[in-house]
C-alpha positions as CSV (number, residue, x, y, z in Angstrom):
1,M,36.0,7.2,27.4
2,S,34.3,4.6,25.9
3,K,31.3,5.5,23.5
4,K,28.0,3.6,24.5
5,I,26.4,2.2,21.5
6,I,22.9,0.5,21.8
7,L,22.0,-1.9,19.0
8,P,19.9,-2.0,17.0
9,K,19.0,1.9,17.7
10,D,22.2,3.1,17.3
11,I,23.4,1.5,14.5
12,D,23.9,4.8,12.4
13,K,25.8,6.2,15.1
14,L,29.0,3.6,14.2
15,E,29.4,5.6,11.1
16,K,30.6,8.6,12.9
17,L,33.2,6.7,15.1
18,S,36.9,6.9,14.5
19,V,39.5,4.4,14.9
20,K,41.0,3.6,18.1
21,E,38.0,4.7,19.7
22,E,36.5,2.4,22.8
23,V,33.0,1.6,22.5
24,L,30.8,-0.4,24.8
25,I,28.2,-2.3,23.0
26,S,24.5,-2.9,24.5
27,G,21.5,-4.7,22.9
28,T,21.5,-7.5,19.9
29,L,24.1,-9.1,18.1
30,Y,24.2,-12.1,16.0
31,T,27.0,-14.5,15.8
32,A,28.2,-16.1,12.6
33,R,31.4,-17.8,11.8
34,D,32.5,-19.4,8.6
35,Q,29.7,-22.0,7.7
36,A,27.2,-19.6,8.8
37,H,28.5,-16.9,6.6
38,K,28.6,-19.2,3.5
39,R,24.8,-20.0,4.3
40,I,24.0,-16.4,4.7
41,V,25.8,-15.4,1.2
42,K,23.8,-18.4,-0.5
43,K,20.3,-17.2,0.9
44,L,20.9,-13.8,0.0
45,K,22.0,-14.5,-3.7
46,K,19.0,-17.0,-4.1
47,G,17.0,-14.1,-2.9
48,E,15.9,-15.7,0.4
49,E,14.9,-13.4,3.4
50,L,17.2,-13.8,6.8
51,P,15.6,-14.4,10.1
52,F,17.1,-11.1,10.7
53,N,17.5,-7.6,9.1
54,I,20.9,-7.5,8.3
55,Q,20.7,-3.9,7.3
56,K,20.0,-2.8,10.7
57,N,22.6,-5.5,12.7
58,C,26.1,-6.4,13.8
59,I,27.6,-9.8,13.1
60,F,30.0,-11.0,15.8
61,Y,32.2,-13.5,14.6
62,A,32.0,-16.3,17.4
63,G,31.0,-19.4,18.3
64,P,30.1,-20.0,21.8
65,S,30.9,-23.0,23.9
66,P,28.0,-25.1,25.0
67,K,26.0,-23.6,28.3
68,N,27.6,-25.4,31.5
69,P,24.6,-27.3,32.5
70,K,25.1,-26.7,36.4
71,T,25.7,-23.0,35.9
72,G,24.4,-22.1,32.8
73,A,27.6,-20.1,31.7
74,V,28.5,-19.9,28.2
75,A,32.0,-18.8,27.1
76,I,32.1,-16.7,23.8
77,G,35.2,-15.2,22.3
78,P,36.1,-13.7,18.9
79,T,37.7,-15.4,16.0
80,T,39.7,-14.6,13.6
81,S,38.4,-12.2,11.3
82,Y,40.3,-12.9,7.9
83,R,38.6,-16.2,7.9
84,M,35.4,-14.2,6.8
85,D,37.0,-12.0,3.9
86,N,35.8,-13.6,1.1
87,Y,32.3,-12.8,2.5
88,T,32.3,-9.6,4.2
89,P,32.1,-7.4,0.8
90,Y,29.3,-9.1,-0.1
91,L,27.5,-8.9,3.1
92,L,28.5,-5.2,3.5
93,S,26.8,-4.4,0.0
94,K,23.6,-6.0,1.2
95,G,23.5,-3.5,4.1
96,L,25.6,-5.3,7.0
97,R,26.9,-2.0,9.3
98,C,29.0,-3.5,11.7
99,V,31.2,-6.7,12.3
100,I,33.2,-7.6,15.5
101,G,36.2,-10.2,15.5
102,K,39.8,-10.0,15.9
103,G,42.8,-9.2,13.6
104,K,43.9,-7.7,10.3
105,R,41.6,-7.4,7.3
106,S,42.7,-7.9,3.7
107,E,42.5,-4.6,1.3
108,K,39.5,-5.5,-0.3
109,V,37.7,-5.7,2.8
110,I,38.9,-2.4,4.2
111,R,37.9,-0.4,0.7
112,S,34.4,-2.3,1.1
113,F,33.9,-0.8,4.8
114,K,34.8,2.7,3.7
115,K,32.5,2.2,0.2
116,N,29.5,1.1,2.5
117,K,30.3,3.4,5.4
118,S,30.4,0.2,7.8
119,T,32.5,-0.3,10.7
120,Y,34.9,-3.2,12.0
121,L,35.2,-3.5,15.7
122,I,37.6,-5.7,17.5
123,T,37.7,-7.2,21.0
124,V,40.4,-9.3,22.8
125,G,40.9,-13.0,22.2
126,G,41.8,-14.9,25.0
127,I,39.1,-13.5,27.2
128,A,35.8,-15.8,26.4
129,A,35.1,-16.0,30.0
130,Y,35.0,-12.2,30.8
131,L,33.3,-11.6,27.2
132,S,30.5,-14.2,28.2
133,S,29.7,-12.0,31.8
134,K,28.6,-9.2,29.4
135,I,25.8,-11.7,27.9
136,I,22.5,-11.3,29.3
137,N,20.7,-13.7,27.0
138,I,21.5,-16.2,24.4
139,E,19.6,-18.2,22.0
140,K,20.5,-20.7,19.2
141,F,18.9,-18.5,16.3
142,D,19.5,-19.9,13.0
143,F,21.3,-22.9,11.1
144,R,20.9,-24.8,14.4
145,D,22.5,-27.9,12.5
146,L,26.2,-26.4,12.6
147,G,26.3,-26.5,16.7
148,P,28.5,-23.8,17.8
149,E,28.7,-22.5,14.4
150,A,25.2,-21.6,14.3
151,V,23.7,-18.4,14.2
152,Y,23.1,-17.4,17.8
153,K,21.3,-14.1,19.0
154,I,22.8,-12.6,22.0
155,E,22.0,-9.7,24.1
156,V,25.0,-8.1,25.7
157,K,25.4,-5.3,28.1
158,D,28.7,-3.0,27.9
159,F,30.2,-5.3,25.6
160,P,33.7,-4.2,25.2
161,S,35.3,-3.2,21.5
162,I,37.6,-0.9,19.8
163,V,37.0,0.6,16.4
164,A,39.7,-1.2,14.0
165,V,38.4,0.1,10.8
166,D,36.2,3.0,10.6
167,S,33.7,4.2,8.0
168,C,36.2,6.4,6.2
169,G,38.7,3.0,5.8
170,N,41.1,3.9,8.6
171,D,43.0,1.1,9.7
172,I,44.0,0.8,13.2
173,Y,46.6,-1.8,12.1
174,K,48.5,0.6,9.6
175,M,48.0,3.2,12.4
176,G,50.2,1.5,14.9
177,G,47.6,0.2,17.1
């Protein structure tokens, strides 16, 4: 049975989840890919504030496709997480509690999840149309010049994911899926 998590209200509940648990996320997520991560880290290192509280939020590694003008639909799927491995330990050290993507993470990142009591969730790639059906609202939020790689604020309902690395550093990919 899937655990229901409402973000940001239930952010602390993520720390209690274990590898392989199924999770249905509702609430607010922020999307960010490579270029947005680079800018977020740069801002934080300069002491600049972000337009959202990184300590109480979850970043979904995704870049939505443009809205269909006729239906308003947008496709959104996870991007390969290891592409953010250079930025993740720093963001976790600044209080980021959860990320969602797909695929394995480096040993350095897994140690950082454990050290910072943070969680890595995965969702299935190749089902962008289905995942987009879980989006209630989407708005371009920051770094608008990056197009699909901009930071988007999305409201989701029952967004499916699985705990891939828990806050104890257990890794689903080392446990045989």
